[in-house]
N, C-alpha and C positions, 0 to 999 in steps of 0.2 A: 595513732601510734601503733607501732608493731609490737606485738607481745609473743612470748613464748612460754612454755611450761617445762620445767626440769623433769626429764624422764626418770631421774633417780630421786627416790624420797629422802628427805633431809631428817636428821635426828633433831631432837628426841621424839617428836610426834609423828615421824614417818610421813610427812606432807610433801606434796609435789608443789613447788614454788612457782608462781606466775611472775615473770619479769617483763619490764619495759625494755625492749632491745636497744632502743635509742639512747636511754639514760643510764641504764644499770652499770654500776661498777663491780657487780658480783654475778655476772652471767655465768650459766653452766657452760661447759665445753660444747662446742657446736654439735658434736655427735650426740650429746645428751639433751638437746633441745627439740621439743615438739612445737612447730609453729602454731600460733593461734590466729595469725593474720592480723588485720588492722581493726582497732576498736578505738572509740572516743575516750574511754576511761578504763580503769582497771576492773570495774564491776562487771561489764559484760565479757571481759577476757576470762574471768574466773568461770563464768557460765560455760564458756566454750571449753575450758580446760576440764570441766567436770564430764565432758563427753569422752575423755580419755582416762581420767583417774577419779576415784571417788574421794579421796582425802587431799583437798587442795587448799593452799593458802597464798597470800601475796608476799612478795619479797619486801622485807623491812626497808631496804635501801632504796628501791625505785618505786615502790607502791605504798608508801607510808599512809596515805588517806584510806587505803583499804585494808591494810595489814591488821590482823586480828590478834596476834600473840606477841 
């Protein structure tokens, strides 16, 4: 699956959310997406996202098994 991370931090915790591009209904605008390429699940996608941002979480809508808040 193809993943991306939102370049804009989300309130209230100022986290950059990881999204599954194929299934998410709440993707950030294309200009605000950092591609994370293809991964088998949301777990390795977050590891990739941490190369770009320190504070990262998964999207509630498309990565529920991994979402922490």
